[in-house]
C-alpha positions as CSV (number, residue, x, y, z in Angstrom):
1,M,-80.1,1.3,-43.1
2,S,-79.0,-1.8,-41.3
3,A,-76.3,-2.3,-38.7
4,T,-74.1,-5.3,-38.1
5,T,-73.7,-6.4,-34.5
6,L,-70.6,-8.4,-33.6
7,A,-70.9,-11.2,-31.2
8,P,-69.1,-10.8,-27.9
9,G,-65.4,-11.5,-28.4
10,A,-65.6,-11.3,-32.2
11,T,-63.2,-9.1,-34.2
12,S,-63.9,-6.9,-37.1
13,P,-62.9,-8.2,-40.6
14,T,-60.9,-5.0,-41.0
15,A,-59.0,-5.6,-37.9
16,S,-58.2,-9.1,-38.9
17,R,-56.5,-7.8,-42.0
18,T,-54.2,-5.5,-40.1
19,S,-50.6,-5.9,-41.3
20,P,-48.6,-8.2,-39.0
21,Y,-45.5,-6.0,-39.6
22,R,-44.5,-3.2,-37.3
23,L,-42.4,-0.3,-38.1
24,S,-38.9,-0.9,-36.8
25,F,-35.5,0.6,-37.7
26,A,-34.5,-2.7,-39.4
27,H,-37.6,-2.4,-41.7
28,V,-36.7,1.3,-42.4
29,L,-33.1,0.3,-43.2
30,R,-34.3,-2.5,-45.5
31,S,-36.6,-0.1,-47.3
32,E,-33.8,2.5,-47.9
33,W,-31.5,-0.3,-49.2
34,I,-34.2,-1.4,-51.7
35,K,-34.7,2.1,-52.9
36,F,-31.0,2.8,-53.1
37,R,-30.1,-0.3,-55.1
38,S,-33.1,0.0,-57.4
39,L,-31.8,3.2,-59.0
40,R,-29.6,3.1,-62.1
41,S,-27.9,6.2,-61.0
42,T,-26.6,4.4,-58.0
43,W,-24.8,1.8,-60.0
44,W,-23.5,4.4,-62.5
45,T,-21.9,6.5,-59.8
46,L,-20.5,3.5,-58.0
47,G,-19.0,2.2,-61.3
48,I,-17.6,5.6,-62.1
49,T,-16.0,5.7,-58.7
50,V,-14.2,2.5,-59.2
51,V,-13.2,3.2,-62.8
52,V,-11.9,6.7,-61.9
53,M,-9.8,5.4,-59.0
54,V,-8.3,2.5,-60.9
55,G,-7.8,4.4,-64.1
56,F,-5.9,7.3,-62.5
57,S,-3.8,4.8,-60.6
58,L,-2.8,3.1,-63.8
59,M,-2.1,6.3,-65.6
60,F,0.0,7.6,-62.7
61,A,1.9,4.3,-62.4
62,A,2.8,4.5,-66.1
63,V,4.1,8.1,-65.7
64,V,6.1,7.2,-62.6
65,T,7.8,4.2,-64.2
66,S,8.4,6.1,-67.4
67,V,10.2,8.8,-65.5
68,S,12.1,6.2,-63.6
69,G,13.0,4.4,-66.7
70,Q,14.5,7.5,-68.2
71,G,16.8,8.0,-65.2
72,G,14.5,10.5,-63.5
73,S,13.5,10.5,-59.9
74,P,10.4,11.4,-57.9
75,E,12.0,14.7,-57.0
76,D,11.8,15.6,-60.8
77,M,8.0,15.2,-60.5
78,G,7.7,17.2,-57.3
79,M,6.8,14.1,-55.3
80,G,9.7,14.1,-52.8
81,S,11.5,10.8,-52.1
82,T,10.6,7.4,-53.3
83,D,9.0,6.7,-49.9
84,G,5.3,6.7,-50.3
85,I,5.2,6.7,-54.1
86,G,3.5,3.3,-54.2
87,V,0.6,4.4,-51.9
88,M,0.4,7.7,-53.7
89,V,-0.1,5.9,-57.0
90,I,-2.8,3.7,-55.5
91,T,-4.8,6.6,-53.9
92,V,-4.3,9.3,-56.5
93,G,-7.8,8.9,-57.9
94,Y,-9.5,9.8,-54.6
95,S,-9.5,13.5,-55.5
96,F,-11.5,12.8,-58.7
97,A,-13.7,10.0,-57.2
98,Q,-14.9,12.4,-54.5
99,L,-17.1,14.1,-57.0
100,A,-18.8,10.8,-57.9
101,V,-19.5,9.8,-54.2
102,A,-20.7,13.4,-53.5
103,V,-23.2,13.2,-56.3
104,L,-24.3,9.7,-55.1
105,G,-24.9,11.0,-51.5
106,A,-26.8,14.1,-52.7
107,L,-29.0,12.2,-55.2
108,T,-30.0,9.7,-52.6
109,V,-32.0,12.5,-51.0
110,T,-32.7,15.0,-53.8
111,G,-33.9,12.3,-56.1
112,E,-36.8,11.6,-53.8
113,Y,-37.7,15.2,-53.5
114,S,-37.7,15.6,-57.3
115,T,-40.0,12.6,-57.8
116,G,-42.2,13.3,-54.8
117,M,-41.3,9.9,-53.3
118,I,-40.2,11.7,-50.2
119,R,-43.8,12.2,-49.2
120,S,-44.3,8.4,-49.1
121,T,-41.1,7.9,-47.2
122,L,-42.1,10.4,-44.5
123,S,-45.6,9.1,-44.4
124,A,-44.3,5.6,-43.8
125,V,-41.8,6.9,-41.2
126,P,-43.6,9.8,-39.5
127,R,-40.8,10.3,-37.0
128,R,-38.5,11.1,-40.0
129,L,-35.2,10.8,-38.2
130,P,-35.0,7.0,-38.6
131,A,-35.3,7.5,-42.4
132,L,-32.4,10.0,-42.4
133,A,-30.3,7.7,-40.3
134,A,-31.1,4.7,-42.5
135,K,-30.1,6.7,-45.6
136,M,-26.8,7.7,-44.1
137,I,-26.0,4.1,-43.0
138,V,-26.8,2.7,-46.5
139,V,-24.8,5.4,-48.3
140,G,-21.9,5.2,-45.9
141,A,-21.7,1.4,-45.9
142,V,-21.9,1.1,-49.7
143,T,-19.4,3.9,-50.3
144,A,-16.9,2.4,-47.8
145,V,-17.2,-1.0,-49.5
146,T,-16.9,0.4,-53.0
147,T,-13.9,2.6,-52.3
148,A,-12.2,-0.2,-50.4
149,V,-12.6,-2.4,-53.5
150,A,-11.4,0.4,-55.7
151,V,-8.2,0.8,-53.6
152,G,-7.6,-3.0,-53.7
153,L,-8.0,-3.1,-57.4
154,S,-5.7,-0.1,-57.8
155,Y,-3.0,-2.0,-55.9
156,L,-3.5,-5.1,-57.9
157,V,-3.3,-3.5,-61.4
158,T,-0.4,-1.2,-60.5
159,Y,1.7,-3.8,-58.7
160,P,3.1,-5.4,-61.8
161,I,4.1,-1.9,-63.2
162,L,5.7,-0.6,-60.0
163,S,7.3,-3.7,-58.7
164,G,10.2,-3.7,-61.2
165,D,11.3,-0.3,-59.8
166,G,10.7,-1.2,-56.2
167,L,8.0,1.5,-55.8
168,T,5.2,-0.6,-54.5
169,A,3.3,0.3,-51.3
170,D,4.8,-0.9,-48.1
171,F,2.1,-2.4,-46.0
172,S,4.3,-2.5,-42.9
173,S,4.6,1.3,-43.0
174,A,2.2,3.1,-40.7
175,E,2.1,6.0,-43.1
176,D,1.1,3.8,-46.0
177,Q,-1.5,2.1,-43.9
178,R,-3.0,5.4,-42.8
179,A,-3.1,6.7,-46.4
180,L,-4.8,3.5,-47.8
181,L,-7.4,3.5,-44.9
182,G,-7.7,7.3,-45.2
183,A,-8.8,7.1,-48.8
184,V,-11.7,5.0,-47.8
185,L,-12.6,7.1,-44.7
186,Y,-12.3,10.3,-46.6
187,L,-14.6,9.3,-49.4
188,T,-17.1,7.8,-47.0
189,A,-17.2,11.0,-45.0
190,V,-17.7,13.0,-48.3
191,A,-20.7,10.8,-49.1
192,L,-22.3,11.4,-45.7
193,F,-21.5,15.1,-45.9
194,S,-23.3,15.1,-49.3
195,V,-26.4,13.4,-47.9
196,A,-26.7,16.1,-45.3
197,V,-26.3,18.8,-48.0
198,G,-29.0,17.1,-50.0
199,V,-31.5,17.2,-47.1
200,L,-30.8,20.9,-46.5
201,L,-31.1,22.0,-50.1
202,R,-33.5,19.5,-51.5
203,S,-32.4,20.4,-55.0
204,S,-30.1,18.2,-57.1
205,A,-28.6,21.1,-59.0
206,G,-28.1,23.2,-55.9
207,A,-26.6,20.4,-53.9
208,I,-24.2,19.4,-56.6
209,F,-23.1,23.0,-57.2
210,T,-22.5,23.5,-53.5
211,L,-20.5,20.2,-53.2
212,V,-18.3,21.1,-56.2
213,A,-17.6,24.5,-54.7
214,V,-16.8,23.0,-51.3
215,F,-14.6,20.1,-52.4
216,F,-13.0,21.6,-55.5
217,V,-13.4,25.3,-56.1
218,L,-12.7,26.7,-52.6
219,S,-9.6,24.6,-52.0
220,M,-8.3,25.4,-55.4
221,V,-8.8,29.2,-55.1
222,L,-7.3,29.3,-51.6
223,G,-4.4,27.2,-52.8
224,I,-3.7,29.8,-55.5
225,V,-4.0,32.7,-53.0
226,Q,-1.7,30.9,-50.6
227,G,0.9,30.3,-53.3
228,V,0.8,34.0,-54.3
229,T,0.6,35.7,-51.0
230,G,2.0,33.2,-48.5
231,A,-0.4,34.7,-45.9
232,D,-0.8,32.7,-42.7
233,W,-4.5,33.4,-42.5
234,V,-5.1,31.6,-45.8
235,Q,-3.5,28.4,-44.5
236,T,-5.5,28.7,-41.3
237,L,-8.7,29.0,-43.4
238,M,-7.7,26.1,-45.5
239,N,-7.1,24.0,-42.4
240,S,-10.7,24.7,-41.3
241,L,-12.3,23.7,-44.6
242,P,-13.8,20.2,-44.9
243,A,-12.0,19.3,-48.1
244,S,-8.5,20.6,-47.6
245,A,-8.5,19.5,-44.0
246,G,-10.1,16.1,-44.5
247,E,-7.9,15.0,-47.4
248,Q,-4.8,15.3,-45.2
249,I,-5.6,11.8,-44.0
250,V,-4.7,10.6,-47.5
251,L,-1.9,13.1,-48.3
252,G,-0.3,13.2,-44.8
253,G,3.3,14.4,-45.2
254,G,3.5,13.5,-48.9
255,M,2.4,16.3,-51.3
256,S,0.6,18.5,-48.7
257,S,1.9,21.8,-47.5
258,P,4.3,21.8,-44.5
259,D,1.9,24.1,-42.7
260,A,-1.1,21.9,-43.3
261,I,-3.0,20.3,-40.4
262,G,-2.1,16.8,-39.3
263,P,-3.7,13.7,-41.0
264,W,-6.1,12.7,-38.2
265,Q,-6.7,16.2,-37.0
266,G,-7.7,17.1,-40.5
267,F,-10.1,14.2,-40.7
268,A,-11.6,15.2,-37.4
269,V,-12.4,18.6,-39.0
270,L,-14.2,16.9,-41.8
271,V,-16.1,14.7,-39.4
272,A,-17.0,17.7,-37.3
273,W,-18.4,19.5,-40.4
274,T,-20.3,16.3,-41.4
275,A,-21.8,16.0,-37.9
276,A,-22.8,19.6,-37.8
277,L,-24.5,19.5,-41.2
278,T,-26.2,16.2,-40.2
279,A,-27.6,17.8,-37.0
280,A,-28.9,20.7,-39.1
281,A,-30.4,18.4,-41.6
282,A,-32.2,16.4,-38.8
283,V,-33.7,19.7,-37.4
284,V,-34.8,20.9,-40.9
285,L,-36.2,17.5,-41.8
286,K,-38.3,17.4,-38.6
287,R,-39.7,21.0,-39.0
288,R,-40.1,21.4,-42.7
289,D,-42.9,20.0,-44.9
290,A,-42.0,17.6,-47.6
């Protein structure tokens, strides 16, 4: 057996091959972005989000102008006065697009658990929390940009249809501005909420089932109970749910219940739910094995 003795001041060949890169949050963020954009499911869900929002806006615009052309009015469709019809047409697809962004947020996490890639992620980022923060930043930023583009396209494609009847959105109106911005904020919050659910459940099927229940089933069931019983406690419960409270930032005083929580207060409820779930996800991620 022979031993190799290094001269004073010399460095080991292994040491000289050490990577010059250090782990920083910017590198973690870049890694999460690469993983995010490399998945086909990402582009499918983003495309579905845009198509759903623009498609429902077109369909709703056609219905509104058809009713108007036959001498009808928004009251005939249960939409109140003509004020806010334009922005309602533009944002109507948010309630369907929320399922797409919820799936996107959940799969960003659960997809790594199903393939085992999460082990590599957590090995590369042993502190774990920077990886979670990077995922949420990437998902939130992409969702915000995508939904903003969808809202813009919805306005562009419906403007020629609605302009003849004077039903276009009024950008000088604070209510219309809040609803347009609210659609983007609401869907972005839904995506972040879904990332947290994905971390907590680690199962794609379980996460999607839970999100459908939270954002569709519970609100629908409570809405039916409220309509039948008119009980005050039902409205109070609805005002505390992430979906029915959060969507008030889009609906405002339009088609929502008179007893519903205010737009920004409702969005604050959704943000609080998202923050609480994110905190729980951070704790679980630190303590649980991959």
